[in-house]
C-alpha positions as CSV (number, residue, x, y, z in Angstrom):
1,M,57.3,93.8,135.2
2,K,53.7,93.8,136.5
3,I,52.4,90.2,134.0
4,V,49.1,88.8,133.2
5,I,48.9,85.6,132.1
6,A,45.9,85.8,130.4
7,G,44.6,81.9,130.4
8,A,46.4,80.4,133.3
9,G,46.6,77.0,131.9
10,S,49.1,74.3,131.3
11,I,51.5,76.6,129.1
12,G,50.3,79.8,131.2
13,C,51.6,78.0,134.7
14,Y,54.7,76.7,133.4
15,C,55.8,80.1,131.8
16,G,54.6,82.1,134.7
17,A,56.1,80.0,136.9
18,F,59.4,81.0,135.7
19,L,58.6,84.6,134.9
20,A,57.8,85.1,138.7
21,D,61.1,83.4,139.2
22,A,63.0,86.0,137.6
23,G,61.5,88.8,139.5
24,H,58.5,89.5,138.1
25,S,55.1,90.3,139.9
26,V,52.5,87.2,137.9
27,T,49.1,87.1,138.2
28,L,47.8,84.1,136.9
29,L,44.3,84.7,135.4
30,G,42.2,81.6,135.2
31,R,39.7,78.7,136.7
32,P,39.3,78.0,140.2
33,R,39.8,74.3,138.9
34,I,43.4,75.3,138.1
35,L,43.7,77.6,140.4
36,D,42.8,76.4,143.8
37,P,45.7,73.7,143.8
38,I,48.0,76.9,143.6
39,R,46.6,78.7,145.8
40,E,46.9,75.3,148.4
41,E,50.3,73.3,147.0
42,G,52.3,76.6,145.5
43,L,52.8,75.9,141.8
44,T,55.2,73.4,141.0
45,V,57.4,73.0,136.6
46,T,59.4,70.1,135.9
47,D,60.7,69.3,132.1
48,F,62.5,66.1,130.5
49,S,65.8,67.5,131.1
50,G,65.1,67.0,135.0
51,L,64.7,70.6,136.1
52,H,62.5,71.0,138.7
53,L,61.2,74.5,140.1
54,H,58.5,75.0,143.5
55,V,57.1,78.4,143.5
56,A,55.1,79.2,146.2
57,A,52.0,80.4,146.6
58,E,52.3,83.9,148.5
59,T,54.8,84.6,145.0
60,L,52.3,84.8,142.7
61,T,48.5,86.1,142.6
62,M,46.0,84.7,141.6
63,S,42.2,85.6,140.0
64,E,38.7,84.6,138.4
65,S,38.2,87.8,137.5
66,P,39.7,90.1,134.8
67,D,39.7,93.1,137.1
68,C,43.0,91.9,137.6
69,L,44.1,93.1,134.1
70,K,43.5,96.9,135.4
71,D,47.2,97.0,136.9
72,A,48.8,95.2,134.2
73,E,52.1,96.0,132.5
74,L,52.1,93.3,130.5
75,V,49.4,90.8,129.1
76,I,50.5,87.2,128.0
77,V,47.3,85.8,126.2
78,A,47.3,81.7,126.6
79,V,43.6,80.7,126.4
80,K,42.5,78.2,123.5
81,A,41.8,79.9,120.6
82,A,38.0,79.4,120.8
83,A,38.1,81.5,123.9
84,T,40.5,84.9,122.3
85,G,37.4,86.9,121.1
86,D,36.2,86.9,125.0
87,M,39.6,87.3,126.4
88,A,40.1,90.2,124.1
89,E,36.6,92.2,125.0
90,Q,38.2,91.7,128.8
91,I,41.9,92.7,127.9
92,A,40.0,95.9,125.9
93,R,37.6,96.5,128.8
94,F,40.6,96.0,131.7
95,A,43.9,96.7,130.6
96,P,45.6,100.0,130.4
97,A,46.2,100.5,126.7
98,S,49.9,101.6,127.6
99,A,50.0,97.2,128.2
100,P,51.8,95.4,125.5
101,V,49.5,92.2,124.7
102,L,51.7,89.1,123.9
103,S,50.1,85.8,121.9
104,W,52.2,82.5,123.0
105,Q,48.7,80.5,121.4
106,N,48.8,78.0,118.7
107,G,47.0,78.6,115.5
108,M,47.5,81.5,112.7
109,E,44.1,83.7,113.9
110,N,45.0,84.3,117.4
111,A,47.1,87.6,117.2
112,R,44.8,88.7,114.3
113,V,41.4,88.6,116.8
114,L,43.5,90.1,119.3
115,R,44.5,93.2,116.8
116,A,41.3,93.9,115.7
117,A,39.6,94.4,119.6
118,L,43.0,95.9,120.7
119,P,43.2,98.8,118.1
120,D,45.4,100.8,120.7
121,H,47.9,98.0,122.4
122,D,51.0,97.0,120.9
123,V,49.4,93.6,120.4
124,R,52.4,90.8,119.1
125,A,52.2,87.4,117.9
126,G,54.3,84.6,119.3
127,M,55.3,80.9,119.1
128,V,55.5,78.8,122.2
129,P,57.4,75.8,120.9
130,F,56.9,73.0,123.7
131,N,54.4,70.8,125.1
132,V,53.0,71.3,128.7
133,V,51.1,68.4,130.9
134,P,49.6,68.7,134.0
135,P,50.6,65.3,135.5
136,Q,48.6,66.6,138.6
137,P,46.9,69.7,140.4
138,A,49.4,72.6,140.7
139,S,52.0,70.7,138.9
140,F,53.4,71.3,134.9
141,H,56.1,69.4,132.9
142,R,57.4,70.4,130.0
143,A,57.7,67.2,127.2
144,T,60.0,68.6,124.4
145,S,62.2,71.5,123.5
146,G,62.3,74.8,122.1
147,D,62.4,78.5,122.6
148,I,59.8,80.7,122.8
149,V,59.6,83.5,120.0
150,I,57.8,86.7,120.2
151,Q,57.2,89.2,117.1
152,S,59.5,91.9,117.1
153,G,58.9,95.5,118.6
154,L,59.9,98.2,120.7
155,G,60.8,97.9,124.4
156,G,63.5,94.5,124.4
157,L,60.3,92.6,125.2
158,G,62.2,89.6,124.7
159,Q,65.2,90.2,126.9
160,A,63.0,91.5,129.8
161,L,61.3,88.3,129.8
162,S,64.1,85.9,128.9
163,S,65.9,83.7,131.6
164,P,67.9,81.1,131.6
165,N,64.9,78.3,131.9
166,L,62.7,80.6,129.9
167,P,64.3,81.7,127.0
168,V,62.6,84.5,125.0
169,T,63.9,85.8,121.3
170,E,62.4,88.6,118.9
171,S,61.7,87.5,115.2
172,D,61.1,90.0,112.4
173,E,59.2,87.3,110.6
174,I,57.0,85.8,113.1
175,E,54.8,84.7,110.5
176,A,56.5,82.1,108.8
177,V,57.8,81.0,112.5
178,Q,53.9,80.3,113.5
179,W,53.4,78.5,110.6
180,G,56.6,76.6,111.3
181,K,55.0,75.5,114.3
182,L,51.3,75.1,113.0
183,V,53.1,72.7,110.8
184,I,54.7,70.7,112.9
185,N,51.7,70.7,115.5
186,L,49.0,69.3,112.6
187,N,50.5,66.2,114.4
188,N,48.9,66.8,117.7
189,A,45.6,65.7,116.2
190,L,47.1,62.2,115.0
191,N,48.6,61.3,118.0
192,A,45.6,62.2,119.6
193,L,43.8,59.9,117.8
194,S,46.8,57.4,118.2
195,G,46.7,56.7,122.1
196,L,50.3,56.4,121.7
197,T,53.1,58.7,123.5
198,L,54.7,61.4,121.2
199,K,58.0,59.0,121.3
200,N,56.4,55.5,120.6
201,Q,54.4,57.1,117.9
202,L,57.8,58.6,116.2
203,L,59.2,55.5,116.8
204,D,56.5,53.9,114.5
205,R,57.4,54.3,111.0
206,K,53.6,53.6,109.9
207,W,52.9,56.3,112.0
208,R,56.0,58.7,111.0
209,R,55.0,58.0,107.3
210,L,51.3,59.8,108.0
211,M,53.1,62.4,110.1
212,A,55.2,62.8,106.9
213,D,52.5,62.9,104.1
214,Q,50.3,65.1,106.4
215,M,52.9,68.0,106.9
216,A,53.6,67.3,102.8
217,E,49.8,68.2,102.3
218,A,50.2,71.3,104.0
219,L,53.7,72.3,103.0
220,G,52.2,72.1,99.4
221,V,48.7,74.3,100.5
222,L,51.4,76.6,102.4
223,Q,53.3,77.4,99.1
224,A,50.7,78.0,97.0
225,A,49.1,80.2,99.3
226,G,52.6,82.4,99.2
227,H,53.1,81.8,103.0
228,A,57.2,81.4,104.1
229,V,57.9,78.1,106.4
230,A,60.3,78.8,109.1
231,S,61.4,75.7,110.5
232,T,61.1,75.1,114.2
233,N,64.7,72.7,114.3
234,P,68.0,72.9,112.1
235,L,66.5,71.4,109.3
236,P,64.4,73.2,106.5
237,A,60.7,72.8,106.9
238,W,60.7,70.7,103.5
239,M,62.9,67.9,104.8
240,T,61.4,66.9,107.9
241,P,58.9,64.5,105.6
242,I,61.8,63.0,104.4
243,I,63.2,62.1,107.0
244,L,60.2,61.2,108.7
245,R,60.0,58.5,105.9
246,L,63.4,57.0,107.0
247,P,63.4,53.4,108.3
248,K,64.2,53.4,111.9
249,P,67.6,52.8,111.8
250,L,68.7,55.7,109.9
251,F,65.9,57.8,111.5
252,T,66.6,56.7,115.6
253,R,70.1,58.8,114.2
254,I,69.6,61.5,112.1
255,A,66.4,63.0,113.9
256,A,67.8,62.0,117.2
257,R,66.7,65.6,118.8
258,M,63.3,64.9,117.9
259,L,63.4,61.6,120.0
260,T,64.5,64.4,123.2
261,I,61.0,64.2,124.6
262,D,60.1,62.9,127.8
263,P,59.3,59.2,127.2
264,S,55.7,59.6,128.6
265,A,54.6,62.8,126.7
266,R,51.3,63.2,124.7
267,T,50.6,66.4,123.1
268,S,47.6,68.7,124.2
269,M,45.0,67.9,122.1
270,A,45.3,64.2,123.7
271,Y,44.7,65.5,127.1
272,D,41.9,67.7,125.4
273,L,40.1,64.7,123.7
274,A,40.0,62.1,126.3
275,A,39.0,65.0,128.7
276,G,35.7,66.0,126.3
277,R,37.1,69.6,126.1
278,V,37.4,71.4,123.2
279,T,40.2,71.2,120.9
280,E,42.4,73.3,118.5
281,I,41.5,71.4,115.4
282,D,40.2,74.2,113.7
283,S,43.0,76.5,114.5
284,L,45.2,73.0,113.0
285,Q,43.9,71.2,110.2
286,G,41.1,73.8,109.6
287,E,43.6,76.5,108.6
288,I,44.9,74.0,106.0
289,V,41.8,73.0,104.8
290,R,40.6,76.6,104.6
291,L,43.4,77.6,102.3
292,G,43.6,74.3,100.4
293,K,39.8,75.5,99.4
294,Q,41.0,79.0,99.0
295,Y,43.9,78.1,96.7
296,G,42.5,74.9,95.0
297,R,44.9,72.2,96.6
298,P,43.7,69.0,97.9
299,T,43.7,68.6,101.8
300,P,42.2,65.1,102.1
301,I,44.4,64.0,105.2
302,C,43.8,67.3,107.0
303,A,40.0,66.9,106.1
304,R,40.1,63.4,107.2
305,V,41.7,64.1,111.0
306,Q,39.6,66.6,111.1
307,A,36.7,65.2,110.6
308,L,37.7,62.2,113.2
309,I,39.0,64.6,115.8
310,E,35.6,66.4,115.7
311,Q,33.6,62.9,116.1
312,K,35.5,62.6,119.0
313,P,36.3,59.0,119.2
314,D,36.8,57.1,122.0
315,V,39.2,54.5,121.1
316,S,42.6,54.2,119.8
317,L,43.3,54.6,116.0
318,S,45.8,52.9,113.6
319,P,47.2,55.2,110.6
320,D,45.7,52.6,108.2
321,Q,42.3,53.4,110.2
322,I,43.2,57.0,109.8
323,I,43.6,56.9,105.8
324,P,42.7,53.5,104.0
């Protein structure tokens, strides 16, 4: 297929490399600061298991102009949530109505925004469970595990996109899958505030207790709102806070899969905060705070974490400083 990655950031470039390697014609639509190094060096992707793939620059098409959407047979939207509306306008203007549009973004609102702006397109939500960071220009490293899930529909898109190093499955319950990812992604902000790697954060029981309390708060809100939550790991979602609160020896034995991550990995929000970029806090903690108000459930932890991220602190905080 002719695939346009609309938003060639960390996730878009990582996935685009494997889609190109699988034989698709991939166009990266993005900013010069991302695309120029790829033009010069090609695109390199790696992961925590030792995987390494280099895609030559001539294998890819790179564009800063949305008119590259005119030949798309599939559009994968991978911009940050705040940019979804603008990207939807460009897709409506340039992309053929026959091109399905997949949202590979954090948060719940993106697919809704895309559907509202693109009534003639097959718009589907998706869930990308893993974390990708840019260790250097033209290089993207996957630090955590998990397979991409997209909303079920016609055309066998999941099978068409899937490859051994980038499995893609389809689900009839994509909103439950997305809620499950959102609950896990609430830790993005805590990790950004901690100054720690994800692994060191998980090995610290005080941080795990705060992660568990925040997750339990969110699950209570989602239960009150009647939203099903599909777990992103083999355990039911409600069990994850219990596991997180265990003493370190028990936690490390029971939750070994949680620790199968790159030792240097941090969340994308940590990088955004450090670089002074806009974060996705409003699509994560903000979503829970809004639902809490709507359904009369208090959300003191999510509200406090959101406020701290919006203040853009320039120092690392401890769990006691976040929730005294």
